[in-house]
C-alpha positions as CSV (number, residue, x, y, z in Angstrom):
1,X,65.0,51.6,12.2
2,X,66.9,51.8,8.7
3,X,64.8,51.2,5.5
4,X,66.3,50.8,2.3
5,X,63.6,52.7,0.2
6,X,60.3,54.6,1.5
7,X,57.7,56.5,-0.4
8,X,55.7,59.2,1.1
9,X,52.3,59.9,0.0
10,X,51.1,63.6,0.2
11,X,47.8,65.2,0.4
12,X,48.6,68.8,0.0
13,X,44.8,69.7,0.6
14,X,44.5,67.6,4.0
15,X,44.1,69.9,6.9
16,X,42.2,73.3,8.1
17,X,42.9,75.9,4.9
18,X,45.0,73.0,3.3
19,X,47.9,73.2,6.2
20,X,49.4,70.3,4.8
21,X,50.9,71.7,1.8
22,X,52.4,74.5,4.0
23,X,54.0,71.9,6.5
24,X,55.3,69.5,3.9
25,X,58.6,71.4,3.4
26,X,59.5,71.1,6.9
27,X,58.0,67.6,7.2
28,X,60.3,66.6,4.4
29,X,63.3,67.9,6.3
30,X,62.9,66.1,9.2
31,X,62.6,62.8,7.3
32,X,65.8,63.3,5.5
33,X,67.4,64.7,9.0
34,X,65.8,61.5,10.3
35,X,68.3,59.1,8.0
36,X,65.1,58.1,5.4
37,X,65.8,57.4,2.1
38,X,62.5,58.2,0.1
39,X,60.9,59.3,-2.7
40,X,57.6,61.5,-2.4
41,X,54.3,61.9,-4.6
42,X,51.2,64.3,-4.1
43,X,48.0,63.0,-4.1
44,X,45.5,64.5,-7.1
45,X,41.9,63.5,-5.9
46,X,39.9,60.4,-4.8
47,X,41.5,57.2,-5.1
48,X,44.8,58.6,-6.1
49,X,46.8,57.5,-2.8
50,X,45.6,53.9,-3.6
51,X,47.1,54.0,-6.7
52,X,50.4,55.6,-5.9
53,X,50.7,53.1,-3.1
54,X,50.3,50.2,-5.2
55,X,53.1,51.5,-7.6
56,X,55.2,52.0,-4.7
57,X,55.0,48.1,-3.5
58,X,55.6,47.4,-7.3
59,X,58.6,49.1,-7.2
60,X,59.7,47.5,-3.9
61,X,59.2,49.8,-1.3
62,X,59.2,48.5,1.9
63,X,57.7,51.7,3.7
64,X,54.7,53.6,2.4
65,X,54.1,56.9,4.6
66,X,50.6,58.5,4.6
67,X,50.9,62.4,5.0
68,X,47.4,63.5,5.6
69,X,44.1,62.9,7.1
70,X,42.0,59.9,7.8
71,X,41.1,59.8,4.1
72,X,44.6,59.4,3.1
73,X,45.2,57.1,5.5
74,X,42.4,54.7,4.6
75,X,43.7,54.9,0.9
76,X,47.2,54.2,1.9
77,X,46.2,51.4,3.8
78,X,43.5,49.9,1.4
79,X,46.6,50.2,-1.4
80,X,48.8,47.8,0.8
81,X,46.0,45.7,2.0
82,X,45.2,44.9,-1.8
83,X,48.8,44.3,-2.8
84,X,50.4,40.9,-3.2
85,X,53.4,41.6,-0.8
86,X,51.9,42.3,2.6
87,X,55.3,42.6,4.1
88,X,55.7,46.5,3.4
89,X,55.2,48.5,6.6
90,X,53.4,52.0,6.9
91,X,54.3,54.9,8.3
92,X,51.6,57.7,9.4
93,X,52.2,61.2,9.8
94,X,48.7,62.8,10.7
95,X,47.9,66.1,9.5
96,X,44.4,66.1,8.7
97,X,41.4,67.8,10.3
98,X,40.0,64.6,12.3
99,X,43.0,62.6,13.0
100,X,40.6,60.0,14.5
101,X,42.7,56.8,13.7
102,X,45.9,58.1,15.2
103,X,44.4,58.9,18.6
104,X,43.4,55.3,18.4
105,X,46.8,54.4,17.5
106,X,48.6,56.2,19.9
107,X,50.4,58.0,17.3
108,X,51.5,61.8,18.3
109,X,49.6,64.8,16.5
110,X,52.5,67.0,16.3
111,X,54.2,66.0,13.2
112,X,57.7,66.7,14.6
113,X,57.0,63.9,16.9
114,X,55.3,61.9,14.2
115,X,58.3,62.2,12.1
116,X,60.5,60.8,14.9
117,X,58.2,57.8,15.2
118,X,58.5,57.1,11.3
119,X,62.0,56.9,11.3
120,X,63.1,55.2,14.6
121,X,59.8,53.4,15.7
122,X,58.9,49.8,15.6
123,X,56.2,47.6,13.7
124,X,52.8,47.3,15.5
125,X,50.7,44.7,13.9
126,X,46.8,45.7,13.9
127,X,43.6,44.1,12.6
128,X,41.4,46.1,10.0
129,X,37.7,45.5,9.0
130,X,36.7,44.8,5.4
131,X,33.3,45.8,4.2
132,X,31.1,44.6,1.5
133,X,28.5,46.9,0.0
134,X,26.7,48.2,-3.1
135,X,28.1,50.9,-5.2
136,X,26.9,52.2,-8.9
137,X,24.6,48.7,-8.8
138,X,27.3,46.3,-8.2
139,X,28.7,44.6,-4.7
140,X,32.4,46.0,-3.9
141,X,34.5,45.6,-1.1
142,X,36.6,48.3,0.8
143,X,39.1,47.8,3.7
144,X,38.8,50.2,6.9
145,X,41.7,50.7,9.5
146,X,39.1,52.8,12.0
147,X,35.7,52.5,11.9
148,X,32.5,52.6,9.5
149,X,28.7,52.7,9.9
150,X,25.0,52.8,8.2
151,X,22.2,55.0,8.7
152,X,22.5,58.6,10.3
153,X,26.3,59.0,10.6
154,X,26.7,58.3,7.3
155,X,24.4,61.1,6.4
156,X,26.0,63.7,8.7
157,X,29.7,62.5,7.1
158,X,27.9,63.3,3.4
159,X,26.5,66.5,4.5
160,X,29.7,67.4,6.4
161,X,31.8,67.2,3.3
162,X,29.8,70.5,2.0
163,X,31.4,72.6,4.7
164,X,34.7,74.5,4.2
165,X,37.6,72.8,6.2
166,X,38.6,75.6,8.3
167,X,38.5,73.9,11.8
168,X,39.1,70.6,12.8
169,X,37.0,67.8,12.2
170,X,34.8,68.5,15.2
171,X,33.3,71.6,14.0
172,X,32.2,70.4,10.5
173,X,30.3,67.2,12.1
174,X,28.7,68.7,14.8
175,X,27.5,71.4,12.0
176,X,26.5,68.7,9.8
177,X,24.7,66.9,12.3
178,X,22.6,69.8,13.2
179,X,21.9,70.2,9.6
180,X,20.9,66.6,8.8
181,X,18.9,66.0,12.1
182,X,15.6,67.4,11.1
183,X,15.0,65.6,8.1
184,X,16.6,62.2,9.0
185,X,14.1,59.6,10.1
186,X,15.0,56.3,11.8
187,X,15.0,53.1,9.8
188,X,13.9,49.5,10.2
189,X,17.1,47.4,10.1
190,X,18.0,43.7,9.9
191,X,21.1,43.2,12.1
192,X,23.1,40.2,12.5
193,X,25.9,40.0,14.4
194,X,27.6,36.7,14.4
195,X,24.6,34.9,13.6
196,X,22.3,36.8,16.0
197,X,19.7,38.2,14.1
198,X,17.3,40.9,15.1
199,X,14.9,43.3,13.3
200,X,15.0,46.9,15.1
201,X,14.4,50.2,14.3
202,X,17.6,52.4,14.7
203,X,19.1,55.5,14.0
204,X,22.8,54.2,13.1
205,X,25.2,51.0,13.4
206,X,28.5,51.7,13.6
207,X,31.3,49.2,13.2
208,X,35.0,50.0,14.7
209,X,38.3,48.9,14.9
210,X,39.4,52.2,16.7
211,X,37.9,54.2,19.7
212,X,37.7,57.4,17.9
213,X,34.9,58.5,15.3
214,X,33.7,62.1,13.7
215,X,36.8,64.1,14.7
216,X,37.2,63.0,18.6
217,X,34.2,61.1,19.4
218,X,35.0,58.2,22.0
219,X,32.5,55.9,20.1
220,X,33.9,52.6,21.4
221,X,36.1,53.0,24.9
222,X,36.8,49.5,25.2
223,X,38.1,49.1,21.3
224,X,41.3,47.4,20.6
225,X,43.1,47.5,17.2
226,X,44.7,44.2,17.6
227,X,42.3,41.8,19.8
228,X,40.6,40.1,16.5
229,X,37.0,41.5,17.1
230,X,35.1,44.6,15.9
231,X,33.4,46.8,18.4
232,X,29.6,47.0,17.5
233,X,27.9,50.2,18.6
234,X,23.8,50.1,17.7
235,X,22.3,53.5,18.5
236,X,18.2,52.6,18.4
237,X,15.3,54.5,18.3
238,X,16.5,57.7,19.7
239,X,14.1,61.0,19.2
240,X,15.5,63.9,17.7
241,X,15.7,65.9,21.2
242,X,16.9,62.9,23.0
243,X,20.1,62.8,20.8
244,X,21.1,66.3,21.5
245,X,20.8,65.4,25.0
246,X,23.1,62.3,24.5
247,X,25.3,63.6,22.0
248,X,27.9,65.5,24.1
249,X,28.2,62.5,26.2
250,X,29.7,60.7,23.5
251,X,33.0,62.7,23.5
252,X,33.6,61.6,27.1
253,X,32.5,57.7,26.2
254,X,29.5,57.9,28.8
255,X,26.8,57.2,26.0
256,X,27.2,53.6,26.5
257,X,25.4,53.4,29.5
258,X,22.3,55.0,27.6
259,X,19.6,52.3,27.3
260,X,19.1,52.6,23.4
261,X,22.9,52.7,22.9
262,X,23.9,48.8,22.5
263,X,27.8,47.6,22.3
264,X,28.7,44.3,21.0
265,X,31.8,43.0,19.9
266,X,31.9,40.3,16.7
267,X,33.9,38.8,13.9
268,X,31.0,39.4,11.3
269,X,28.3,42.1,11.1
270,X,25.4,42.5,8.3
271,X,22.8,45.5,8.0
272,X,19.9,45.5,5.7
273,X,17.2,47.7,5.1
274,X,13.9,47.9,3.0
275,X,15.2,51.5,3.3
276,X,18.4,53.3,1.5
277,X,21.2,53.5,3.9
278,X,24.5,55.1,3.3
279,X,27.7,53.3,4.4
280,X,30.7,55.6,5.3
281,X,34.0,54.1,6.3
282,X,36.9,55.8,7.6
283,X,34.8,58.9,7.0
284,X,34.7,58.2,3.6
285,X,31.1,58.0,2.1
286,X,31.2,54.4,-0.1
287,X,27.6,53.2,-0.9
288,X,24.6,51.6,0.6
289,X,23.5,48.7,2.3
290,X,23.3,45.6,2.5
291,X,26.6,45.6,4.0
292,X,28.6,43.0,5.8
293,X,31.6,43.7,7.6
294,X,34.4,41.4,8.7
295,X,37.5,41.7,10.6
296,X,40.6,40.6,8.9
297,X,42.9,40.1,11.9
298,X,46.7,41.2,12.1
299,X,46.4,42.3,8.6
300,X,48.5,45.5,8.7
301,X,51.8,46.6,10.1
302,X,52.2,50.0,11.1
303,X,55.5,51.8,12.2
304,X,54.6,53.6,15.8
């Protein structure tokens, strides 16, 4: 596939021990040798990849490639989805520690093969999620490509940011889970799934587009990226000892048979609570409840 002009957005601190900064010169050579014409920019903090993506669309780039982890992918996707030109395609070279979205997408972990996909792959159109939430006292909206959640998982992700990225995301996530668990209390939530409303005490509600989450957990084994539905995983009033017993099953996807885990598929989900509940999307802590999730069908084109 020939591109007139592409932009590569590189997060140099992505990956264990900032591996992306070391790998980028080789990645750049692979893309050049593959015939890709591009400029590139480094990100310098949260939100910068979105800004660089919008700038690239404004300059007429037909392809924007994210080089980094799930957070970089999240920001580039939001930059594209917020732009008026929805014909711009997205490429992904996953060099982060979690890489949950590329697992769901079928993009190779090996960056040499991922570069080949970017220069010679084919377009695949996927759904995305859109979440409305509260942050800094006002309502905001954000797209997510892989998954989002409220409750315990958001607390774990918040605490995992304090753990050095010396390993893949599985280790920080598990360490953060063990740190969060003793102090977390399950909350009473009002959950509405396509108009079916229920009040129940729950640990987490996870709304996914992709199948993986938290650095390799197979959270929604049946999830598909282009079925025009979101998979909804409600983890009910699970106790601490019970969670530790069930937790290893999540990596195999066998947790779905647990009596306190409910699986649904929906176009629209809302969650509220009389207690403070944090929201995460694609592993990024965004805000808090009340939240509303909606599917945006066939919204993003990715080269695979």
